[in-house]
LOVOBA-223842 format. One record per residue (C-alpha): residue number from 1; x, y, z. Coordinates in steps of 0.05 Angstrom, whole numbers. Layout:
lolum  X  Y  Z
NUM  X  Y  Z
...
END
This chain:
lolum  X  Y  Z
1  -735  -1089  1122
2  -808  -1075  1143
3  -858  -1045  1095
4  -857  -981  1136
5  -781  -976  1127
6  -778  -998  1055
7  -772  -943  1000
8  -826  -937  948
9  -824  -985  889
10  -845  -946  827
11  -885  -991  781
12  -873  -969  709
13  -929  -993  663
14  -901  -994  592
15  -901  -1034  528
16  -833  -1035  495
17  -846  -1038  420
18  -793  -1052  369
19  -825  -1021  307
20  -775  -1063  266
21  -741  -1127  287
22  -766  -1197  271
23  -819  -1163  230
24  -822  -1105  180
25  -844  -1035  198
26  -914  -1047  171
27  -926  -1098  225
28  -894  -1052  276
29  -943  -998  256
30  -1002  -1044  266
31  -976  -1067  334
32  -965  -995  355
33  -1038  -981  344
34  -1061  -1045  378
35  -1015  -1035  437
36  -1037  -964  450
37  -1110  -984  445
38  -1096  -1038  497
39  -1064  -986  542
40  -1126  -942  534
41  -1169  -1001  555
42  -1129  -1008  619
43  -1134  -934  633
44  -1210  -937  624
45  -1217  -995  672
46  -1191  -959  734
47  -1167  -893  762
48  -1099  -913  787
49  -1061  -944  728
50  -1009  -900  695
51  -979  -915  626
52  -911  -893  599
53  -894  -887  525
54  -842  -851  483
55  -818  -846  410
56  -849  -791  369
57  -850  -833  306
58  -900  -881  339
59  -946  -824  358
60  -943  -796  288
61  -964  -863  260
62  -1024  -862  307
63  -1040  -789  291
64  -1043  -803  217
65  -1075  -871  217
66  -1118  -876  280
67  -1143  -806  299
68  -1194  -832  350
69  -1138  -866  388
70  -1095  -803  383
71  -1151  -764  415
72  -1156  -813  472
73  -1082  -809  484
74  -1087  -733  487
75  -1142  -738  538
76  -1102  -783  584
77  -1039  -742  575
78  -1079  -681  599
79  -1103  -722  659
80  -1030  -741  676
81  -1041  -816  668
82  -1008  -825  600
83  -936  -802  610
84  -893  -785  550
85  -820  -802  562
86  -758  -809  517
87  -771  -745  477
88  -734  -775  417
89  -759  -794  349
90  -743  -867  363
91  -700  -908  410
92  -637  -911  367
93  -572  -947  368
94  -529  -901  409
95  -460  -918  383
96  -465  -911  307
97  -505  -845  298
98  -462  -783  302
99  -471  -727  352
100  -514  -686  304
101  -562  -745  296
102  -568  -751  372
103  -586  -678  377
104  -636  -684  320
105  -671  -742  356
106  -688  -691  411
107  -699  -632  364
108  -752  -667  324
109  -778  -713  378
110  -788  -660  431
111  -813  -611  378
112  -867  -661  360
113  -888  -673  432
114  -890  -599  448
115  -931  -584  386
116  -982  -640  395
117  -986  -647  471
118  -954  -586  501
119  -905  -632  537
120  -830  -632  539
121  -803  -698  566
122  -742  -689  610
123  -726  -762  623
124  -680  -794  571
125  -705  -865  560
126  -669  -918  519
127  -687  -984  551
128  -665  -1030  495
129  -605  -997  462
130  -538  -1032  460
131  -491  -986  498
132  -476  -912  505
133  -415  -867  494
134  -389  -826  552
135  -411  -761  517
136  -485  -776  527
137  -495  -736  591
138  -470  -675  553
139  -515  -688  493
140  -574  -702  538
141  -565  -639  580
142  -554  -598  517
143  -623  -619  493
144  -661  -607  558
145  -658  -674  592
146  -647  -679  667
147  -645  -755  678
148  -634  -820  640
149  -663  -890  642
150  -629  -949  608
151  -618  -1024  614
152  -554  -1042  576
153  -499  -1057  591
154  -527  -1105  643
155  -494  -1125  708
156  -459  -1183  674
157  -428  -1134  624
158  -409  -1075  668
159  -401  -1066  742
160  -432  -1002  768
161  -425  -972  838
162  -501  -971  841
163  -562  -980  797
164  -578  -906  811
165  -518  -861  800
166  -495  -794  773
167  -469  -801  702
168  -419  -748  680
169  -388  -731  614
170  -316  -706  605
171  -342  -634  598
172  -373  -638  668
173  -445  -647  646
174  -481  -693  696
175  -549  -723  707
176  -578  -780  750
177  -584  -846  713
178  -620  -911  730
179  -605  -980  704
180  -667  -1024  696
181  -664  -1090  732
182  -693  -1155  706
183  -715  -1128  638
184  -763  -1074  615
185  -822  -1122  606
186  -858  -1180  638
187  -887  -1243  610
188  -903  -1314  631
189  -843  -1337  589
190  -792  -1295  627
191  -801  -1264  696
192  -874  -1262  718
193  -894  -1198  754
194  -902  -1228  825
195  -831  -1255  823
196  -805  -1190  793
197  -836  -1147  848
198  -805  -1191  902
199  -737  -1186  868
200  -743  -1111  867
201  -759  -1110  941
202  -694  -1146  951
203  -658  -1094  909
204  -686  -1038  951
205  -669  -1074  1016
206  -597  -1080  992
207  -588  -1010  964
208  -634  -969  1010
209  -667  -926  957
210  -729  -930  912
211  -727  -971  848
212  -767  -973  784
213  -798  -1040  764
214  -820  -1044  691
215  -880  -1086  673
216  -921  -1099  611
217  -917  -1144  551
218  -862  -1118  505
219  -817  -1123  443
220  -877  -1138  398
221  -918  -1090  440
222  -978  -1113  482
223  -980  -1066  542
224  -994  -1084  615
225  -1047  -1137  625
226  -1108  -1141  670
227  -1070  -1194  709
228  -1011  -1146  719
229  -1057  -1092  746
230  -1094  -1140  792
231  -1028  -1162  822
232  -1008  -1090  836
233  -1076  -1071  863
234  -1076  -1131  910
235  -1007  -1114  937
236  -1025  -1041  948
237  -1088  -1064  985
238  -1043  -1105  1031
239  -1003  -1042  1046
240  -940  -1060  1007
241  -894  -1002  988
242  -908  -996  914
243  -947  -949  869
244  -966  -936  797
245  -913  -889  773
246  -870  -865  715
247  -797  -847  705
248  -810  -772  708
249  -842  -780  777
250  -787  -828  800
251  -732  -777  786
252  -772  -721  817
253  -780  -759  882
254  -716  -799  890
255  -657  -768  927
256  -602  -754  877
257  -553  -717  921
258  -490  -756  939
259  -501  -812  888
260  -440  -851  865
261  -409  -822  803
262  -397  -858  737
263  -352  -818  690
264  -342  -869  634
265  -380  -895  575
266  -433  -948  589
267  -409  -1007  548
268  -404  -1063  523
269  -464  -1101  497
270  -473  -1136  430
271  -405  -1120  401
272  -424  -1151  335
273  -473  -1094  323
274  -415  -1046  311
275  -398  -1082  245
276  -457  -1124  221
277  -503  -1098  166
278  -447  -1060  130
279  -494  -1033  77
280  -538  -998  129
281  -479  -969  165
282  -448  -942  101
283  -515  -913  79
284  -525  -882  148
285  -457  -848  144
286  -472  -822  74
287  -541  -798  94
288  -515  -760  155
289  -459  -729  116
290  -500  -708  56
291  -556  -679  98
292  -505  -637  135
293  -473  -614  70
294  -541  -598  39
295  -563  -559  101
296  -500  -518  101
297  -507  -503  27
298  -580  -485  35
299  -564  -440  95
300  -510  -404  55
301  -557  -398  -5
302  -610  -367  41
303  -559  -318  68
304  -530  -301  0
305  -593  -298  -43
306  -653  -296  4
307  -677  -364  -22
308  -725  -398  26
309  -690  -448  71
310  -728  -514  61
311  -734  -531  135
312  -795  -577  128
313  -762  -618  74
314  -699  -626  115
315  -740  -645  176
316  -776  -699  135
317  -710  -728  110
318  -679  -727  179
319  -739  -762  209
320  -733  -819  159
321  -659  -824  176
322  -674  -823  251
323  -726  -877  245
324  -675  -921  209
325  -625  -909  266
326  -670  -952  310
327  -625  -999  349
328  -648  -1064  316
329  -645  -1031  247
330  -578  -996  248
331  -551  -1048  296
332  -564  -1099  241
333  -605  -1149  282
334  -669  -1148  242
335  -694  -1198  191
336  -670  -1192  119
337  -734  -1161  92
338  -730  -1106  144
339  -658  -1093  126
340  -678  -1086  53
341  -733  -1036  73
342  -681  -995  110
343  -633  -995  52
344  -687  -967  7
345  -708  -914  57
346  -636  -891  70
347  -624  -888  -5
348  -685  -843  -10
349  -656  -797  44
350  -591  -793  4
351  -629  -777  -60
352  -670  -724  -26
353  -608  -692  4
354  -574  -692  -64
355  -634  -656  -93
356  -632  -601  -40
357  -557  -596  -45
358  -561  -586  -120
359  -613  -532  -113
360  -569  -494  -64
361  -507  -503  -108
362  -543  -474  -168
363  -566  -413  -128
364  -497  -402  -100
365  -464  -410  -168
366  -511  -356  -192
367  -480  -305  -144
368  -411  -312  -177
369  -391  -269  -237
370  -396  -304  -305
371  -338  -344  -335
372  -279  -304  -361
373  -286  -339  -429
374  -350  -378  -444
375  -310  -425  -489
376  -269  -450  -430
377  -291  -511  -390
378  -303  -471  -326
379  -324  -503  -261
380  -332  -485  -188
381  -304  -524  -128
382  -347  -512  -66
383  -333  -531  6
384  -393  -539  52
385  -356  -554  116
386  -331  -509  172
387  -258  -526  160
388  -211  -511  102
389  -209  -570  54
390  -139  -584  29
391  -125  -644  -15
392  -132  -677  -82
393  -195  -660  -121
394  -223  -700  -180
395  -264  -668  -234
396  -286  -682  -305
397  -296  -616  -342
398  -335  -623  -407
399  -294  -607  -469
400  -340  -638  -520
401  -295  -699  -529
402  -237  -657  -555
403  -175  -698  -541
404  -130  -663  -591
405  -123  -594  -559
406  -70  -586  -506
407  -98  -556  -442
408  -80  -522  -377
409  -117  -518  -311
410  -121  -446  -285
411  -145  -420  -218
412  -186  -357  -206
413  -124  -313  -213
414  -101  -345  -278
415  -46  -385  -244
416  -31  -455  -270
417  -53  -511  -224
418  -15  -577  -231
419  -59  -634  -254
420  -57  -702  -285
421  -105  -742  -327
422  -135  -801  -289
423  -178  -861  -304
424  -248  -837  -324
425  -310  -874  -302
426  -338  -875  -373
427  -296  -914  -422
428  -315  -877  -485
429  -281  -827  -531
430  -261  -759  -505
431  -275  -761  -431
432  -222  -724  -392
433  -219  -735  -317
434  -169  -695  -277
435  -139  -696  -208
436  -106  -635  -178
437  -86  -607  -110
438  -131  -551  -84
439  -145  -515  -20
440  -215  -486  -10
441  -232  -445  51
442  -288  -463  99
443  -357  -449  69
444  -319  -423  8
445  -309  -434  -66
446  -260  -427  -123
447  -272  -421  -198
448  -225  -461  -243
449  -217  -461  -319
450  -194  -519  -362
451  -167  -479  -421
452  -137  -492  -489
453  -63  -474  -491
454  -5  -491  -536
455  37  -504  -473
456  -15  -550  -444
457  -21  -626  -440
458  -59  -670  -488
459  -109  -721  -461
460  -90  -794  -464
461  -139  -849  -483
462  -187  -880  -434
463  -145  -943  -422
464  -107  -936  -357
465  -63  -986  -321
466  -30  -1052  -336
467  -2  -1112  -298
468  58  -1095  -255
469  116  -1143  -254
470  180  -1140  -215
471  194  -1109  -147
472  131  -1086  -111
473  161  -1018  -93
474  130  -952  -114
475  153  -881  -101
476  130  -809  -108
477  164  -746  -82
478  120  -754  -21
479  118  -829  -5
480  153  -895  -13
481  110  -957  -14
482  129  -1031  -10
483  80  -1088  -16
484  82  -1160  7
485  90  -1209  -50
486  49  -1260  -11
487  -11  -1221  16
488  -9  -1153  -18
489  -6  -1120  50
490  35  -1056  58
491  104  -1076  83
492  128  -1005  87
493  96  -937  78
494  147  -881  89
495  133  -807  87
496  195  -781  51
497  189  -712  81
498  187  -734  154
499  220  -802  148
500  163  -834  186
501  147  -906  169
502  74  -913  189
503  74  -988  197
504  117  -1031  243
505  94  -1095  207
506  53  -1108  144
507  -7  -1062  146
508  -76  -1061  114
509  -69  -1136  121
510  -133  -1175  110
511  -146  -1232  160
512  -207  -1277  156
513  -227  -1300  226
514  -278  -1353  247
515  -339  -1320  278
516  -390  -1371  305
517  -426  -1318  346
518  -498  -1298  335
519  -518  -1234  300
520  -509  -1192  363
521  -446  -1230  386
522  -475  -1244  454
523  -431  -1270  509
524  -363  -1241  492
525  -328  -1174  488
526  -278  -1191  433
527  -268  -1229  368
528  -208  -1272  351
529  -144  -1244  321
530  -117  -1307  289
531  -141  -1329  221
532  -126  -1338  148
533  -88  -1284  112
534  -111  -1263  43
535  -65  -1282  -15
536  -41  -1234  -68
537  -70  -1244  -137
538  -37  -1187  -174
539  -17  -1114  -176
540  -33  -1061  -228
541  1  -994  -236
542  -61  -952  -255
543  -34  -881  -257
544  32  -846  -250
545  40  -771  -258
546  58  -704  -228
547  2  -706  -176
548  -4  -778  -153
549  12  -851  -166
550  -44  -902  -162
551  -34  -976  -151
552  -88  -1030  -151
553  -75  -1090  -106
554  -118  -1152  -113
555  -120  -1205  -57
556  -168  -1262  -45
557  -188  -1322  -3
558  -235  -1373  -32
559  -292  -1336  -66
560  -278  -1271  -28
561  -237  -1216  -59
562  -206  -1152  -32
563  -185  -1100  -83
564  -149  -1039  -55
565  -132  -979  -96
566  -74  -944  -62
567  -65  -870  -78
568  4  -841  -63
569  5  -765  -68
570  66  -729  -93
571  57  -679  -36
572  79  -711  29
573  33  -664  68
574  -27  -701  40
575  -53  -768  66
576  -48  -835  32
577  -116  -860  9
578  -139  -933  7
579  -201  -944  -35
580  -228  -1013  -18
581  -274  -1055  -61
582  -292  -1119  -23
583  -331  -1177  -52
584  -348  -1218  11
585  -372  -1290  5
586  -354  -1320  72
587  -405  -1347  122
588  -399  -1342  197
589  -331  -1309  190
590  -306  -1238  195
591  -254  -1196  160
592  -204  -1157  201
593  -159  -1105  170
594  -96  -1098  212
595  -56  -1033  219
596  8  -1045  261
597  23  -974  282
598  64  -986  345
599  10  -948  382
600  16  -930  455
601  -50  -891  458
602  -115  -897  419
603  -169  -843  414
604  -235  -857  377
605  -287  -808  353
606  -354  -819  387
607  -419  -780  383
608  -402  -709  403
609  -330  -721  422
610  -278  -774  431
611  -258  -829  479
612  -191  -861  497
613  -188  -937  503
614  -131  -985  519
615  -104  -1036  469
616  -130  -1097  505
617  -163  -1130  445
618  -234  -1112  465
619  -280  -1094  408
620  -301  -1021  413
621  -347  -975  374
622  -319  -914  340
623  -339  -867  285
624  -300  -832  230
625  -230  -824  259
626  -180  -859  304
627  -119  -821  329
628  -59  -864  349
629  1  -841  389
630  65  -878  371
631  137  -867  394
632  159  -801  362
633  98  -789  319
634  22  -794  312
635  -21  -829  261
636  -93  -817  245
637  -137  -865  207
638  -202  -839  177
639  -257  -879  141
640  -324  -866  109
641  -365  -928  127
642  -339  -969  187
643  -352  -966  262
644  -320  -1028  293
645  -249  -1028  320
646  -202  -1065  365
647  -131  -1050  387
648  -81  -1102  412
649  -8  -1093  428
650  -1  -1029  387
651  -40  -1054  327
652  -106  -1023  306
653  -157  -1068  274
654  -219  -1050  234
655  -272  -1104  235
656  -294  -1090  164
657  -349  -1142  155
658  -382  -1202  189
659  -426  -1256  160
660  -473  -1283  214
661  -542  -1310  200
662  -596  -1257  195
663  -630  -1245  263
664  -597  -1306  296
665  -602  -1302  372
666  -567  -1348  421
667  -583  -1398  449
668  -618  -1422  385
669  -565  -1467  353
670  -542  -1459  281
671  -546  -1529  253
672  -498  -1555  201
673  -530  -1565  133
674  -593  -1524  149
675  -615  -1469  102
676  -596  -1400  125
677  -587  -1331  95
678  -521  -1299  116
679  -510  -1224  122
680  -466  -1176  82
681  -456  -1222  22
682  -431  -1189  -41
683  -396  -1124  -59
684  -384  -1063  -17
685  -337  -1003  -22
686  -305  -957  29
687  -245  -912  35
688  -191  -901  87
689  -143  -842  95
690  -76  -850  131
691  -38  -789  156
692  24  -787  200
693  65  -732  230
694  106  -711  290
695  40  -687  318
696  -28  -700  288
697  -81  -665  330
698  -153  -682  340
699  -170  -621  298
700  -127  -651  243
701  -162  -718  249
702  -231  -687  249
703  -214  -642  190
704  -190  -702  151
705  -255  -738  168
706  -296  -679  144
707  -257  -679  78
708  -268  -753  65
709  -341  -756  87
710  -362  -688  62
711  -320  -679  -1
712  -318  -614  -40
713  -372  -606  -93
714  -351  -593  -165
715  -402  -564  -212
716  -402  -529  -280
717  -400  -453  -273
718  -459  -428  -315
719  -475  -362  -279
720  -497  -305  -324
721  -517  -250  -275
722  -473  -258  -213
723  -424  -206  -189
724  -383  -244  -137
725  -308  -255  -143
726  -283  -321  -172
727  -259  -343  -103
728  -285  -328  -34
729  -326  -350  26
730  -400  -343  37
731  -390  -344  112
732  -327  -326  150
733  -311  -378  203
734  -251  -394  245
735  -246  -444  302
736  -187  -443  349
737  -183  -509  386
738  -248  -536  358
739  -292  -543  296
740  -358  -520  269
741  -391  -584  247
742  -462  -562  229
743  -492  -501  194
744  -567  -499  183
745  -627  -454  181
746  -661  -443  248
747  -724  -484  258
748  -764  -421  274
749  -736  -384  213
750  -696  -336  257
751  -627  -336  226
752  -575  -391  221
753  -554  -444  271
754  -482  -468  278
755  -458  -526  321
756  -387  -528  347
757  -346  -577  389
758  -282  -568  428
759  -228  -616  403
760  -168  -592  441
761  -192  -613  510
762  -178  -543  535
763  -236  -504  504
764  -246  -472  437
765  -259  -403  409
766  -307  -398  351
767  -309  -337  305
768  -369  -334  259
769  -384  -274  214
770  -340  -230  257
771  -372  -251  323
772  -339  -294  376
773  -364  -349  422
774  -330  -396  471
775  -337  -471  476
776  -320  -501  544
777  -268  -557  548
778  -294  -621  515
779  -361  -588  507
780  -411  -569  453
781  -441  -503  433
782  -502  -487  391
783  -499  -416  364
784  -553  -374  330
785  -528  -323  280
786  -583  -271  269
787  -577  -197  252
788  -501  -205  257
789  -507  -226  330
790  -482  -293  357
791  -526  -321  412
792  -512  -384  454
793  -570  -435  450
794  -584  -505  472
795  -593  -562  422
796  -667  -545  415
797  -645  -477  390
798  -670  -440  452
799  -628  -383  480
800  -590  -398  544
END
């Protein structure tokens, strides 16, 4: 192809910077400043060069720590030579964060860029993330993006019909997307720029359309070099078809009509990143869930009492969470010191969310009429989700260590609520911990009283449980459970109401599998399925009563130990809960938990929706719930900390933990006998819910996930001046076919914002405070409730 015929090659000057990876964030901060000064130097040296940079967090560092540099950046942004792309707070992992986090990346990232530069980036830009769910076009369009630039999965990981294509989500949202060729950076160690340009000419000759070629020193920052610019200038002087450009210009100029269509997720790269760094993933889940609960509570408190909604504090906490969702951080591929930094920061987010949640809870409690009898141990159970919470609730009402007086648990109408005493956390005199079934409406509450009564039940001591001998078979009115005498796995779990046996073979079976892969698990799309089964150590019957039976199962291999507390409800309509305490001491191995469900179809929650995947053994990312279709019934499995799954021949596997070397990247060999630090050593806890039925819908699965990850809040009822009834809802909500997942104060102070998703696949109807809105099939809706009107918005809270 002659130069006159060849399309334009857009030269994208950039400096990919990992603010955390093989260094801590402090070094990333320094390199951000150095890199951007280097880019300013290149801009000063000539009139043609254009520089591209995203990530609001980086700009905020510079604004706070290097104001002279920030002023220079502003000047070149105004001149159109410094181009802001990405529009997100950071370049995150795109598989682990939930849909709300993805939206917040744009809400706070674009908000920052619009405030500081008057610019709204429209090109999504994640050049180093490790794969993308198929819902991303929807989430991107919902937050004002019109195009997307990425690099992974690469050509060796996923065949695409073209490197420029139209990417569509199941809801019909679509945008043009471009896959970067030959990396987002240049260096003498990899592909030098002259060779890279020639390779891109070949790409254009083959495909017949313009391409983007990314150049500049990256990962640890650096920016384009004088040598880079001289190469481009010399080629332009020779009349070659290339120009300084940026992704925004590329998508403005390239023809996007009639592009090939890709309507799937863009996967799979670095499958080990779905499971490694368990502590960070668990903290991420907790931080997301608590922030959403605290926002909902604060929004309700604002509505009910007029209390100021603490938008700035929430924004600050979200921004710390978003920074720690960076792909090398949440993906688990950073050095150990950086992982420790992230653990501390995420713990701070959780503590901050707890503080805001408590403030809202106290204000809301103050709206309720005082206790019937101040001598009762009275408490409130509050639900800060958009779905009714129905299940077992644990509480420890304070009775001043009185264990002699018989007691009853009464609801708001004075009706007796069945309860049983359970194992208290504190092993001291007089603590009385209870478990009881309770249903609490969406955004609602109920006041309960633990009262003295001659017909009541006396508290036992604080010693619960003892070694179980004999047949490993346990039964409540709701379930029958049988355990393996060899491994402690669940041989049979039968719902006595429906007759469904959830497992076709021993389930919740622990298997330790060799895992010689590097931290990312480069070079494969699956882990092994054969390994060493854990061996049973012992079984303890912890509790047995009118509400539930609790069994502790201890299994081990070598120095590693898996302790599972199995909770069997008396009510067959409630799920079985598995509370796992894992002490992991293996190195370069992984733990699979196997659930033989006889599955014929597997659906996984992903950011903003769900995806169906076949049971071929490939490792896949998923979030809180998996819904499995089996002959004659469905099963849903919900967890509160894990993201890595595989399905093979009807069996669902959770990859619960891996133990690679910190930041170990192939092809660097791991030598026998050398000193290494291995990941995820020590104790961790997580919970799993299992529910079966003739039909378990996605709404059922999502509601169960909300209940586990955003549990009801119990708090002493100490109100003196409230007038509200002892049961009710602070906001009427009903979702037909979908779910309200988020309730918050509007960023501009104008009312409340609710976020809803369709879960039926056919569209949803959302009723909020008496107003109605529609959600398109498999789509998302952001709704503003102000002055009793419900207005459709985009994810940036702008009316549409």
